C-alpha positions in Angstrom: -22.7 34.9 -58.5 -19.2 36.0 -57.5 -19.7 39.2 -59.3 -22.8 40.4 -57.6 -22.5 38.7 -54.1 -20.2 39.5 -51.2 -17.3 37.1 -50.7 -18.7 35.0 -47.8 -22.2 34.7 -49.3 -20.7 33.9 -52.7 -18.6 31.0 -51.1 -21.7 29.5 -49.3 -23.8 29.6 -52.6 -21.0 28.1 -54.7 -20.5 25.3 -52.1 -24.3 24.6 -52.2 -24.3 24.4 -56.1 -21.3 22.1 -56.0 -23.0 19.8 -53.5 -26.2 19.8 -55.6 -24.2 18.9 -58.7 -22.9 15.9 -56.9 -26.0 14.8 -54.9 -28.8 16.1 -57.0 -30.0 18.5 -54.3 -29.0 20.7 -51.4 -31.4 22.5 -49.0 -31.4 24.5 -45.7 -28.3 26.6 -46.6 -28.4 29.9 -44.8 -26.5 33.1 -45.6 -26.8 36.7 -44.8 -26.3 40.0 -46.6 -25.6 43.4 -45.2 -28.1 45.9 -46.5 -28.8 49.5 -45.5 -30.6 49.4 -42.2 -29.5 46.0 -41.0 -28.8 42.3 -42.0 -31.0 40.1 -44.3 -31.0 36.3 -43.8 -31.8 33.9 -46.7 -32.4 30.2 -46.9 -31.2 28.5 -50.2 -32.6 25.3 -51.6 -31.2 23.7 -54.9 -32.7 20.7 -56.7 -31.8 19.0 -60.1 -34.3 18.5 -62.9 -33.4 15.1 -64.4 -30.2 13.3 -64.0 -27.7 15.5 -62.2 -24.9 13.6 -63.7 -25.8 14.7 -67.2 -23.9 17.7 -68.4 -27.0 19.6 -69.5 -29.0 18.9 -66.3 -31.1 21.9 -65.2 -31.0 23.0 -61.5 -33.8 25.0 -59.8 -32.7 27.4 -57.1 -35.1 28.7 -54.5 -34.2 31.6 -52.3 -36.4 32.5 -49.2 -36.1 35.5 -46.9 -35.9 34.1 -43.3 -34.8 37.3 -41.6 -37.8 37.5 -39.3 -37.6 33.8 -38.2 -33.9 34.2 -37.6 -34.5 37.2 -35.3 -37.1 35.2 -33.4 -34.8 32.2 -32.9 -32.0 34.5 -31.7 -34.3 36.1 -29.2 -35.3 32.7 -27.8 -31.6 31.6 -27.6 -30.7 34.7 -25.7 -33.7 34.2 -23.3 -32.6 30.5 -22.8 -29.1 31.6 -21.9 -30.3 34.1 -19.4 -32.7 31.5 -17.9 -29.8 29.0 -17.6 -27.7 31.7 -16.0 -30.4 32.4 -13.4 -30.7 28.6 -12.7 -27.0 28.2 -12.3 -26.6 31.1 -9.9 -29.5 30.3 -7.7 -28.6 29.9 -3.9 -30.3 26.4 -4.0 -30.1 23.3 -6.1 -32.2 23.5 -9.3 -32.8 21.4 -12.4 -34.4 22.5 -15.7 -36.4 19.8 -17.5 -37.8 20.0 -21.1 -39.3 16.8 -22.4 -36.6 14.3 -21.9 -33.8 16.8 -21.5 -32.4 17.8 -18.1 -30.0 20.6 -17.0 -28.7 20.6 -13.3 -26.9 23.5 -11.7 -23.7 23.3 -9.6 -25.6 23.2 -6.2 -27.2 20.0 -7.3 -23.8 18.5 -8.1 -22.5 19.6 -4.6 -25.7 18.3 -2.9 -25.9 14.9 -4.6 -22.3 14.2 -5.7 -23.5 13.5 -9.2 -22.6 15.5 -12.4 -24.7 16.6 -15.4 -23.4 13.6 -17.4 -24.7 11.1 -14.9 -28.4 11.8 -16.0 -30.0 11.5 -19.4 -33.6 12.3 -18.3 -35.6 13.6 -15.4 -36.9 10.1 -14.6 -33.3 8.8 -14.3 -32.4 11.8 -12.0 -35.3 11.2 -9.6 -35.1 7.4 -9.6 -31.4 7.7 -8.7 -31.6 10.2 -5.9 -34.9 9.4 -4.3 -36.1 5.9 -3.3 -39.7 7.1 -3.9 -39.0 7.3 -7.7 -40.1 9.8 -10.3 -43.7 8.6 -10.7 -44.5 8.7 -7.0 -43.0 12.2 -6.6 -45.0 13.4 -9.6 -48.2 12.0 -8.1 -47.5 13.7 -4.8 -47.2 17.1 -6.5 -50.2 16.4 -8.7 -52.4 15.6 -5.7 -51.2 18.2 -3.3 -50.9 21.2 -5.6 -53.9 21.6 -7.9 -52.8 24.9 -9.3 -49.5 23.2 -10.5 -47.5 26.2 -9.5 -45.3 26.4 -6.3 -45.3 23.9 -3.4 -42.9 22.0 -1.1 -42.4 18.3 -0.4 -39.7 17.1 2.1 -37.8 14.0 1.0 -34.5 12.2 1.7 -31.9 12.6 -1.0 -29.4 9.7 -1.3 -25.9 11.0 -2.2 -23.5 9.3 -4.5 -21.2 8.5 -1.5 -24.0 6.9 0.4 -24.9 9.8 2.6 -28.3 11.2 3.2 -29.5 14.8 3.2 -32.9 16.3 4.0 -34.3 18.4 1.1 -37.4 20.5 0.5 -38.5 20.2 -3.1 -40.6 22.7 -5.0 -41.8 22.6 -8.6 -42.6 25.4 -11.1 -44.2 24.8 -14.5 -43.3 27.1 -17.3 -45.0 27.4 -20.7 -44.9 24.2 -22.7 -43.0 21.3 -21.4 -40.4 23.4 -19.4 -40.3 22.6 -15.7 -38.0 24.0 -13.0 -37.4 21.9 -9.8 -35.9 23.7 -6.8 -34.1 21.7 -4.0 -33.4 23.3 -0.6 -30.9 21.5 1.7 -32.8 21.4 5.0 -30.4 19.0 6.8 -28.6 21.7 8.9 -31.9 23.6 9.4 -33.6 20.4 10.7 -30.5 19.6 12.9 -30.7 23.1 14.4 -34.4 22.9 14.8 -34.1 19.6 16.6 -31.4 21.0 18.9 -33.6 24.0 19.5 -36.6 21.9 20.4 -34.4 19.7 22.6 -33.0 22.8 24.3 -36.5 24.2 24.8 -37.5 20.9 26.4 -34.5 20.9 28.6 -35.2 24.6 29.5 -38.7 23.7 30.4 -37.5 20.8 32.5 -34.9 22.9 34.1 -37.5 25.5 35.0 -39.6 22.8 36.5 -36.7 21.3 38.5 -35.6 24.8 39.6 -39.2 25.8 40.3 -39.1 28.7 37.9 -42.2 30.1 36.4 -42.2 32.7 33.6 -44.7 35.5 32.9 -45.4 38.2 30.4 -47.4 41.4 30.6 -48.7 43.3 27.5 -48.2 46.9 28.4 -50.6 48.1 25.7 -53.6 45.8 26.5 -52.7 45.2 30.1 -53.1 41.4 29.7 -50.9 39.2 32.0 -50.0 35.6 31.1 -48.4 33.1 33.5 -46.8 29.7 32.8 -48.0 26.6 34.5 -45.3 26.8 37.2 -46.3 30.3 38.2 -49.7 29.0 39.3 -48.0 26.1 41.1 -45.5 28.4 42.9 -48.3 30.8 44.0 -50.5 28.0 45.1 -53.6 29.1 43.1 -55.8 27.6 40.4 -55.9 28.7 36.7 -57.6 32.1 36.5 -57.3 35.5 35.0 -54.3 37.3 36.3 -54.8 40.8 37.4 -52.7 43.4 39.3 -55.1 43.1 42.2 -54.6 39.4 42.4 -50.8 39.8 42.4 -51.0 42.4 45.1 -53.2 40.1 47.3 -50.5 37.4 47.1 -47.6 39.7 48.1 -46.9 39.6 51.9 -48.3 42.8 53.4 -45.0 43.7 55.0 -43.2 43.5 51.6 -45.7 45.3 49.4 -44.1 48.8 49.8 -40.7 47.3 49.0 -42.1 45.5 45.9 -43.9 48.5 44.4 -41.0 50.9 44.9 -38.8 48.7 42.8 -41.7 47.9 40.4 -42.2 51.6 39.6 -38.4 52.1 39.1 -38.7 49.4 36.4 -40.8 51.8 34.3 -39.7 55.2 35.4 -36.0 54.6 35.3 -35.8 51.6 33.0 -33.9 49.7 35.7 -33.8 45.9 35.6 -36.1 44.4 38.2 -34.5 41.8 40.4 -35.8 41.6 44.0 -36.7 39.0 46.6 -39.8 39.1 48.7 -42.4 37.0 50.5 -45.6 35.5 49.1 -48.5 34.6 51.3 -50.3 31.8 49.5 -54.0 31.1 49.9 -53.2 28.0 52.0 -51.5 30.2 54.5 -48.0 29.0 53.6 -45.4 31.8 53.3 -42.7 31.3 50.7 -39.8 33.4 49.4 -39.5 34.2 45.7 -37.0 35.9 43.4 -38.7 38.1 40.9 -36.7 39.3 37.9 -38.2 41.2 34.9 -37.1 43.4 31.9 -39.0 45.9 29.7 -39.2 45.3 25.9 -39.6 48.3 23.6 -41.2 48.7 20.2 -39.5 50.2 17.1 -40.5 53.7 18.3 -38.8 53.2 21.7 -42.1 52.9 23.6 -42.4 50.1 26.2 -44.4 47.3 24.7 -44.3 44.4 27.1 -42.7 43.2 30.3 -41.1 39.7 30.5 -40.0 38.0 33.7 -39.9 35.0 36.0 -40.7 33.8 39.5 -38.3 31.5 41.3 -39.2 29.8 44.6 -36.1 30.4 46.8 -37.7 29.3 50.1 -35.3 26.4 50.6 -32.3 28.5 49.7 -33.4 31.2 52.2 -33.8 28.6 54.9 -30.4 27.1 54.1 -28.8 30.6 54.1 -30.4 31.3 57.5 -29.2 28.0 58.8 -25.7 28.7 57.4 -25.7 32.1 59.0 -26.6 30.5 62.3 -23.9 27.9 61.8 -21.3 30.6 60.9 -22.4 32.5 64.0 -21.9 29.4 66.1 -18.5 28.8 64.6 -17.5 32.4 65.3 -18.6 32.0 68.8 -16.5 28.8 69.2 -13.6 30.6 67.7 -14.0 33.5 70.1 -14.2 31.0 73.1 -11.1 29.1 71.9 -7.8 29.3 73.8 -6.0 29.5 70.5 -5.7 32.6 68.4 -7.4 32.5 65.0 -6.3 35.1 62.4 -7.5 35.2 58.8 -6.0 37.4 56.0 -6.9 37.9 52.3 -4.6 37.8 49.3 -3.3 41.3 50.0 -2.5 40.4 53.6 -5.3 42.5 54.9 -6.9 41.2 58.1 -10.4 40.0 57.7 -10.9 38.2 61.0 -9.2 37.9 64.4 -10.7 36.3 67.5 -10.4 37.7 71.0 -7.5 35.3 71.9 -5.3 37.1 69.3 -6.1 40.4 71.0 -5.2 38.9 74.4 -1.9 37.5 73.1 -0.8 40.9 71.5 -2.6 43.3 73.8 -4.3 45.2 70.9 -8.0 45.7 70.1 -9.5 44.1 67.0 -9.8 47.5 65.4 -6.1 48.2 65.9 -5.1 44.8 64.5 -7.3 45.1 61.4 -5.8 48.5 60.6 -2.3 47.0 60.3 -0.8 44.1 58.3 0.3 41.0 60.3 3.9 41.6 59.4 3.9 44.7 61.6 3.3 42.6 64.8 6.4 40.4 64.3 9.8 41.0 65.9 12.2 42.4 63.2 14.3 39.3 63.1 11.2 37.2 62.5 9.5 39.4 59.9 11.4 37.8 56.9 10.4 34.4 58.1 6.7 35.3 58.0 7.2 36.7 54.5 8.7 33.4 53.3 5.8 31.5 55.0 3.3 33.6 53.0 5.3 32.9 49.9 4.9 29.2 50.6 1.1 29.7 51.0 1.0 31.2 47.4 2.1 27.7 46.1 -0.3 25.9 48.4 2.1 24.9 51.2 1.0 24.7 54.8 3.7 25.7 57.4 4.1 25.3 61.2 6.9 27.1 63.0 7.8 29.0 66.1 8.1 32.8 65.9 8.3 35.9 68.1 5.8 38.7 68.1 5.7 42.0 69.9 3.1 42.8 72.6 1.6 46.3 72.8 3.6 46.8 76.0 6.8 46.1 74.1 7.5 42.6 75.6 8.3 39.6 73.4 5.6 37.0 72.8 6.7 33.5 71.8 4.2 31.8 69.6 3.7 28.7 67.6 2.0 29.4 64.3 0.3 27.1 61.7 -0.3 29.0 58.5 -2.6 27.4 55.9 -3.5 28.8 52.5 -7.1 29.3 51.5 -8.5 29.2 47.9 -11.7 30.2 46.1 -14.0 27.9 44.1 -11.7 28.3 41.1 -8.7 27.1 43.0 -7.1 30.6 43.1 -5.3 31.7 46.3 -7.4 34.2 48.2 -5.6 34.4 51.6 -4.4 32.5 54.6 -5.6 31.2 58.0 -3.3 31.4 60.9 -3.6 29.4 64.1 -1.6 31.0 67.0 -0.6 29.4 70.3 1.1 31.5 72.9 3.8 29.6 74.7 5.5 32.6 76.4 4.8 31.2 79.9 6.1 27.8 78.8 9.2 29.5 77.5 9.7 31.4 80.7 9.1 28.2 82.7 11.6 26.4 80.6 14.1 29.2 81.1 13.5 29.1 84.9 13.8 25.3 84.9 17.1 25.6 83.0 18.3 28.3 85.4 17.4 26.1 88.4 19.1 23.1 86.8 22.2 25.3 86.1 22.1 26.6 89.6 21.8 23.1 91.0 24.6 21.8 88.8 26.9 24.7 89.8 26.0 24.3 93.5 26.7 20.6 93.6 29.5 20.2 91.1 33.3 20.4 91.2 34.7 20.9 87.7 33.1 17.9 85.8 32.0 15.9 88.9 28.5 16.2 90.2 27.6 15.3 93.8 25.3 16.6 96.5 25.8 13.8 99.0 27.9 14.5 102.2 30.5 12.0 101.0 31.0 13.8 97.7 31.0 17.2 99.4 33.8 16.0 101.8 35.8 14.9 98.7 35.2 18.3 96.9 36.3 20.2 100.0 39.6 18.2 100.3 40.6 18.1 96.6 42.3 21.5 96.6 44.4 20.6 99.6 45.3 17.2 98.1 46.2 18.8 94.8 48.5 21.4 96.5 50.3 18.7 98.6 52.0 17.1 95.5 52.0 13.6 97.2 50.9 10.3 95.8 47.1 9.6 95.9 45.1 6.4 95.9 41.6 6.7 94.7 39.3 3.7 95.6 35.8 3.0 94.6 33.7 0.7 92.4 33.7 1.0 88.6 31.8 3.8 87.1 32.1 6.2 90.0 34.4 8.7 88.2 37.8 7.8 89.7 39.5 9.1 86.5 37.7 12.4 86.8 38.9 12.8 90.4 42.5 12.1 89.1 42.1 14.7 86.3 40.8 17.3 88.7 43.8 16.8 91.1 46.0 17.3 88.0 44.1 20.4 86.8 44.3 22.3 90.0 47.8 21.2 91.0 51.1 23.0 90.2 51.8 20.3 87.6 48.8 21.3 85.4 51.1 22.7 82.7 53.0 19.4 82.3 51.8 16.1 80.9 49.0 14.0 82.3 49.6 10.4 81.3 47.1 7.6 81.8 48.1 3.9 82.0 45.5 1.2 82.5 47.3 -1.6 84.3 44.6 -4.1 83.7 44.5 -4.1 79.9 48.1 -5.1 79.0 50.1 -8.3 79.7 53.0 -8.1 82.0 55.8 -7.8 79.5 54.0 -5.1 77.4 53.0 -3.2 80.5 56.6 -3.0 81.7 57.8 -1.6 78.3 54.8 0.7 78.2 55.7 2.1 81.7 59.5 2.4 81.4 60.1 2.3 77.7 62.8 0.2 76.0 66.1 0.5 74.0 66.8 -0.8 70.5 67.4 -4.5 70.5 65.8 -5.1 73.9 63.6 -7.8 72.4 62.6 -9.0 69.0 61.0 -6.2 67.0 62.6 -3.5 69.2 64.3 -1.8 66.2 64.5 1.6 67.8 64.4 3.2 71.3 61.0 4.0 72.7 60.2 6.4 75.5 58.0 5.0 78.4 55.1 6.7 80.2 57.2 7.8 83.1 59.6 9.5 80.9 56.8 11.1 78.8 55.1 12.4 82.0 58.3 14.1 83.3 57.3 16.9 85.6 53.6 16.0 85.3 51.2 13.3 86.6 51.0 9.5 85.8 47.6 8.1 86.5 47.9 4.3 87.1 44.3 3.1 86.6 43.4 -0.4 87.9 46.6 -0.5 90.0 45.3 -3.7 91.7 45.8 -5.6 88.4 49.6 -4.8 88.3 51.9 -7.9 88.6 54.1 -8.1 91.7 57.5 -7.8 89.9 56.4 -4.5 88.3 55.1 -3.3 91.7 58.8 -3.3 92.8 59.8 -1.0 90.0 56.9 1.4 90.8 58.0 1.4 94.4 61.6 2.3 93.4 60.3 5.2 91.3 58.3 6.4 94.3 61.2 6.1 96.7 64.2 6.9 94.5 62.7 8.7 91.6 64.7 6.3 89.3 64.1 3.6 86.8 65.8 1.7 83.9 64.2 1.2 80.5 63.7 -2.4 79.3 67.0 -3.7 77.9 69.1 -0.8 79.3 71.5 -0.5 82.2 71.3 3.2 82.2 69.4 4.6 85.1 67.0 7.5 84.4 65.5 9.9 86.9 61.8 10.6 87.0 60.0 13.6 88.6 56.4 12.6 88.4 53.4 12.5 90.7 51.6 9.2 90.9 47.9 9.1 91.2 46.6 5.5 91.4 43.0 4.1 91.2 41.5 0.8 91.9 38.1 -0.9 92.2 39.5 -3.7 94.3 40.1 -4.0 98.0 43.9 -3.5 98.1 44.0 -4.2 101.8 42.6 -7.6 101.2 45.0 -8.2 98.2 47.9 -7.3 100.6 46.7 -9.9 103.1 46.5 -12.5 100.3 50.0 -11.6 99.1 48.8 -10.3 95.7 49.8 -6.7 96.4 52.9 -5.4 98.0 52.2 -3.8 101.4 55.0 -1.3 101.1 53.7 -0.1 97.8 50.2 0.0 99.2 51.2 2.3 102.0 53.4 4.5 99.8 50.5 5.0 97.4 48.0 5.6 100.2 49.6 8.7 101.6 46.3 10.3 100.7 43.4 8.1 100.0 40.1 9.1 98.4 37.2 6.6 98.7 34.3 7.2 96.4 31.1 5.4 97.6 28.9 3.5 95.1 26.0 5.4 93.7 23.5 3.3 95.6 24.9 4.8 98.9 24.6 8.3 97.5 20.9 8.8 97.0 21.2 12.6 97.0 23.5 12.5 94.0 21.0 10.6 91.8 18.7 13.6 91.8 21.4 16.2 90.8 23.0 13.8 88.3 19.6 13.2 86.7 19.1 17.0 86.4 22.6 17.3 84.9 22.0 14.6 82.3 18.6 16.1 81.3 20.4 19.3 80.5 23.2 17.5 78.8 21.1 15.2 76.6 18.6 18.0 75.8 21.5 19.8 74.2 23.0 16.7 72.5 19.7 15.3 71.0 18.0 18.7 70.6 15.0 17.6 72.7 13.0 19.4 75.4 12.5 16.9 78.2 11.5 18.8 81.4 11.9 16.1 84.0 11.6 12.4 84.8 8.3 10.9 85.8 7.6 9.8 89.4 8.0 6.1 88.6 11.4 6.7 87.1 12.5 8.8 90.1 11.3 6.0 92.4 13.1 3.4 90.3 16.3 5.3 90.5 16.1 5.4 94.3 15.5 1.7 94.6 17.9 0.5 92.0 21.4 -0.3 93.2 23.2 0.8 90.1 26.0 -1.8 89.9 27.5 0.3 87.1 27.2 3.4 89.2 27.3 6.8 87.5 28.3 5.4 84.2 25.2 3.1 84.2 22.9 6.0 85.2 24.2 8.0 82.2 23.7 5.1 79.8 20.2 4.4 81.1 19.2 8.0 80.5 20.8 8.3 77.2 19.0 5.2 75.9 15.7 6.5 77.2 16.3 9.9 75.6 16.6 8.2 72.2 13.1 6.8 72.4 11.5 9.8 74.3 9.6 12.4 72.3 7.6 13.7 75.2 8.3 16.4 77.8 8.6 13.7 80.5 11.0 10.8 80.6 9.0 7.7 81.6 9.7 4.1 82.4 8.2 3.0 79.1 11.3 4.7 77.4 13.7 2.5 79.3 15.2 -0.8 78.1 13.2 -3.9 78.7 15.8 -5.2 81.3 15.2 -2.1 83.5 11.4 -2.4 83.2 11.8 -6.0 84.3 14.0 -4.9 87.2 11.4 -2.3 88.2 8.7 -5.0 88.3 10.9 -7.2 90.4 11.6 -4.3 92.8 7.9 -3.7 92.9 7.4 -7.3 94.1 10.0 -7.0 96.7 8.7 -3.7 98.0 4.9 -3.7 97.4 4.1 -1.2 100.1 6.4 1.5 98.6 6.3 1.0 94.9 2.7 1.0 93.6 3.8 3.0 90.6 5.8 0.1 89.2 2.8 -2.2 88.8 1.8 -3.1 85.2 4.7 -1.2 83.6 4.8 -2.2 79.9 8.0 -2.8 77.9 8.9 -0.8 74.8 6.7 -2.8 72.5 3.7 -1.4 74.4 4.7 2.2 74.1 1.2 3.5 75.0 1.4 1.9 78.4 0.7 4.2 81.4 3.3 3.4 84.0 2.3 6.4 86.1 -1.2 5.0 86.8 -1.7 3.6 90.3 -3.5 0.3 90.6 -5.0 -0.4 94.0 -4.5 -4.0 95.3 -6.6 -6.0 97.8 -5.4 -3.6 100.5 -7.1 -0.7 98.6 -9.1 0.5 101.6 -6.0 0.8 103.8 -4.0 2.4 101.0 -6.7 5.0 100.4 -7.0 5.8 104.0 -3.2 6.3 104.4 -3.1 8.5 101.3 -5.9 10.8 102.6 -4.2 11.1 106.0 -0.9 11.8 104.2 -2.6 14.6 102.3 -4.0 16.1 105.4 -7.5 15.1 104.7 -7.5 16.9 101.4 -9.5 14.5 99.2 -8.8 16.4 96.0 -5.0 16.2 96.7 -5.4 12.5 97.6 -7.2 11.8 94.3 -4.2 13.4 92.5 -1.8 11.4 94.5 -3.7 8.2 93.7 -3.9 9.3 90.1 -7.7 8.8 89.9 -10.3 11.5 89.5 -12.3 12.9 92.4 -15.5 11.1 91.4 -13.8 7.7 91.4 -12.3 8.4 94.9 -15.7 9.5 96.2 -17.2 6.2 94.8 -14.5 4.1 96.5 -14.9 5.9 99.8 -18.6 5.2 99.6 -17.9 1.5 98.7 -15.7 1.1 101.8 -17.9 3.1 104.1 -15.2 5.8 104.4 -17.4 8.8 103.6 -16.9 10.3 107.1 -13.1 10.4 106.8 -12.1 13.9 108.0 -11.6 16.5 105.3 -9.2 19.4 105.6 -12.2 21.8 105.4 -14.0 19.8 108.2 -11.5 18.9 110.9 -12.5 16.3 113.4 -11.9 16.8 117.2 -10.6 13.2 117.6 -8.3 13.3 114.5 -4.7 12.2 114.7 -2.6 15.1 115.9 0.9 13.8 115.5 3.2 14.2 112.6 5.4 11.2 111.7 8.3 12.8 110.0 9.8 9.6 108.5 6.5 8.3 106.9 5.3 11.8 105.9 1.9 11.1 107.3 0.4 14.5 108.3 -2.7 14.9 110.4 -5.7 16.7 109.0 -5.3 19.4 111.7 -1.9 20.2 110.3 -3.8 21.0 107.1 -2.6 22.1 103.7 0.0 24.6 105.1 2.0 21.8 106.8 1.9 19.7 103.6 3.3 22.7 101.6 6.0 23.3 104.2 7.1 19.7 104.2 7.1 19.5 100.4 9.4 22.6 100.3 11.7 21.1 102.9 12.0 17.8 101.0 12.6 19.7 97.7 15.3 21.8 99.2 13.1 24.9 98.9 13.0 24.3 95.2 9.5 25.4 94.3 9.5 23.7 90.9 10.4 20.4 92.5 7.9 20.9 95.3 5.2 21.5 92.7 6.1 18.2 91.0 6.0 16.4 94.4 2.6 17.9 95.1 1.4 17.3 91.5 0.2 20.9 91.1 1.2 23.6 88.6 3.6 26.4 89.6 0.8 28.9 89.4 -1.3 26.9 91.9 1.7 26.4 94.2 2.6 30.0 94.1 -1.0 31.0 95.0 -1.2 28.6 97.9 2.3 29.7 99.2 1.1 33.3 99.0 -2.2 32.3 100.8 -0.2 30.8 103.7 2.5 33.5 103.7 5.2 30.9 102.8 6.8 32.9 100.0 
């Protein structure tokens, strides 16, 4: 064999012979030989004849040519490999079954979570993954698909991890027992399908809620189809839709508009979106929005038209109502006394009302052409820019500014600038509210000027006084200052004695020397002596060095001895010596010192009475009283209360940065009735306390301390006929009280009658004086049968003709002119004060003065 066979074939044959010699037989051994034209395959079978263990045993060898069978087997193997490759690379899950064998591809492994090794048969595969089981599934396919070829069944596949997937299964039978099962994962498809169905349901519901009906027109056949809601919107029953029917539904006045746009849809391929009216068969007219688009076929030819109808009647009515509302709002803005100015995010003006035009003197067109910044005074422009910057971050700002009128004059305005935002919260401009207070500013300036003039007219250095007593003092001060004699100033506490002393010093020849003040009432006798005359070292315990006294310190100047009436008698002797001899000795010293000083003394006591009682030296009294100045208490100087009040309004406006214009009528009356035991000092304290609690333009009784409100009520009780304004004044805790309101008592009829006579029969003026409206006055006149009281416009022949100067009761015949003249006289020709007395504005007063030629 080795001699005639190739090496590989020889080895296989020899191995088979060796096996047969041991076992007695060997079969099914295959080998091949290369021959010209290809390969030959042979099958070798060897069997022993007799006992194979015997040395002379005969072996029979059979050789069969199996080349053809081998080629067939190899072809089948290659086909099976290709088939498996196709199954493995399918885009879906697949299993290949043959008898009890099963092959699954990787998609099945991913879909189920199981591997090829988990299943030994098709039955085990189906029983594991589907609760229906193999037999049930097979029966379904057998009953539903008679041709035993392709078909689908939808089942739930149970994954290894417990999850569930929706699968569509199809089966394909191949020749013999070979079957292919295809598994399509339909889970995501079903999920999307459900969402799509749900979305379509929502869309249908939304269309119903929004009252939208859809339609389609086949441009080839001309057939028109409407949804259910189209019929409902148009108010017609189900019927065939034709162009003629549609035309009959369109409002006659809107048909031309409709068809012009409809033809553009086809001729210019424009989208169709218009609003027009429908006249329904029931006579109701509605507004609809009609939107449509053209669809084209593959050749670019219009194939159909798709669109919808939307009932917008409610929106149209709401828009019209809104338009009316906006128009009404604009009218209100135009009628407003305040300026309204709107700008966009680029500071371009989008709206101004007429009041802004009045304030600035420009037309609307002129304002719109410019930016707001151009209307501000140069020194206020930067402030406006910073306010707009605040708007950008959502901040609202109120401030005072200055603008320029078209005529070049300054306009003082109060501005409130608020940002505006769109629906997305993005800044889109600002709204400015403008109040012109130029006239108020001018009036304040005039009031300030009048106050300044009043203060200057009735003041002497730091002392304010309009009364004759104070004017006499002012006139004599210069003479007294130049005389260089001792002066005694007498008057109650709080009247300004120290100020008088300081003025005498300031206008005297000694003004460049010292002004030394000694309060004789604040120190005990021994300390007062050392304070006045000084002491030397060792004069008393603790005197470890020399100390100069007040007289020595004031050398060449003025010593002001305040509260001289409190000085002990033994010290009065020493003062007398200084006056007479100009000499004194310090405490503890024998050395006499000279003193060139002027003594100005002050006291709130009656020194003449103290002299009579032996409590004050007569000789000192007369030496001090070379010149005597007596300051009356404030209660005896009614004229000074008014100018002092004006002075303190100016003073405290500056100190507390407030803008009080004047005191109310009830405060003014209280000041006139109150005796001011603390004099000027008390008046100052009363006003300062009221200023702290006053945030108004008028200082009122409610701003006073409780004790003064109580005093006012007491004064009201003592003087009921003169002080109606004090009734029902509330203390601070009732800050909203109205102390100015006049309450008429049981003598109301008499009081009304006197007031009307006082006002010259002018019932409007009487109503203002009574602080009630004209209708209320008329009702009270009717109640008391006083309708026939003479009116200034209807003078009576028998009316009172006399004028009682003291009571200010003026006859109706005197009329308004006389009332105005008397008010001017009482106000010292101060028109602002006269206006307050008459309770009328400056403009009204000026007009009336001009009318009666009183200017």
